[in-house]
C-alpha positions in Angstrom: 0.0 0.0 0.0 1.3 3.4 -0.9 1.9 5.9 1.9 0.7 9.5 1.5 1.7 12.8 3.2 -0.1 12.9 6.5 -1.4 16.5 6.0 -2.7 15.5 2.6 -4.6 12.5 4.1 -6.2 14.8 6.8 -7.3 17.4 4.2 -8.6 14.8 1.8 -10.5 13.1 4.6 -12.2 16.4 5.5 -13.7 16.6 1.9 -14.4 12.9 1.7 -12.0 11.9 -1.0 -9.2 10.2 1.0 -10.2 6.8 -0.5 -9.8 8.0 -4.1 -6.4 6.6 -5.1 -6.2 8.6 -8.4 -6.7 11.9 -6.5 -4.3 10.9 -3.7 -1.6 9.7 -6.2 -1.9 12.9 -8.2 -1.3 15.1 -5.1 1.5 12.9 -3.8 3.2 13.1 -7.2 3.2 16.9 -6.9 4.5 16.7 -3.3 7.3 14.4 -4.3 8.3 16.1 -7.5 12.1 16.5 -7.9 13.5 20.1 -7.7 14.1 20.5 -11.4 10.8 19.1 -12.7 8.1 21.3 -14.3 5.3 21.3 -11.7 3.0 22.8 -14.2 3.3 19.7 -16.4 2.4 17.4 -13.5 -0.5 19.7 -12.5 -1.8 19.7 -16.1 -1.4 16.0 -16.6 -3.6 15.2 -13.5 -6.1 18.1 -13.6 -8.6 16.3 -15.8 -8.8 13.4 -13.4 -8.9 15.6 -10.4 -11.9 17.5 -11.8 -13.9 14.3 -11.8 -13.9 14.5 -7.9 -15.4 18.0 -7.8 -14.6 21.5 -6.9 -13.2 20.8 -3.4 -10.8 18.3 -4.9 -9.6 20.8 -7.5 -9.2 23.4 -4.8 -7.1 21.0 -2.6 -5.0 19.9 -5.6 -4.4 23.5 -6.5 -3.3 24.3 -3.0 -0.9 21.3 -2.9 0.6 22.6 -6.2 0.9 26.1 -4.9 2.5 24.9 -1.7 5.1 22.7 -3.5 5.8 25.4 -6.1 6.7 27.8 -3.2 8.9 25.1 -1.6 10.8 24.6 -4.9 11.2 28.4 -5.4 12.7 28.7 -1.9 15.1 25.8 -2.6 16.4 27.5 -5.7 17.4 30.7 -3.9 
């Protein structure tokens, strides 16, 4: 069984999608993206799938992307 970021699990549980593997995998991939990867490409690749889970899922996925993007920008400084 794949392990997921604890904060992600908590947030996904609050909106009722913690059991949706496709959503959780998409978010975890963003969180684990290497420093030099284009996060926009990962985001775009999964957005269609994430949309199937509704607006709350899209909002959380966007938040995860924004968080990771900020982390990577700080790492590059």
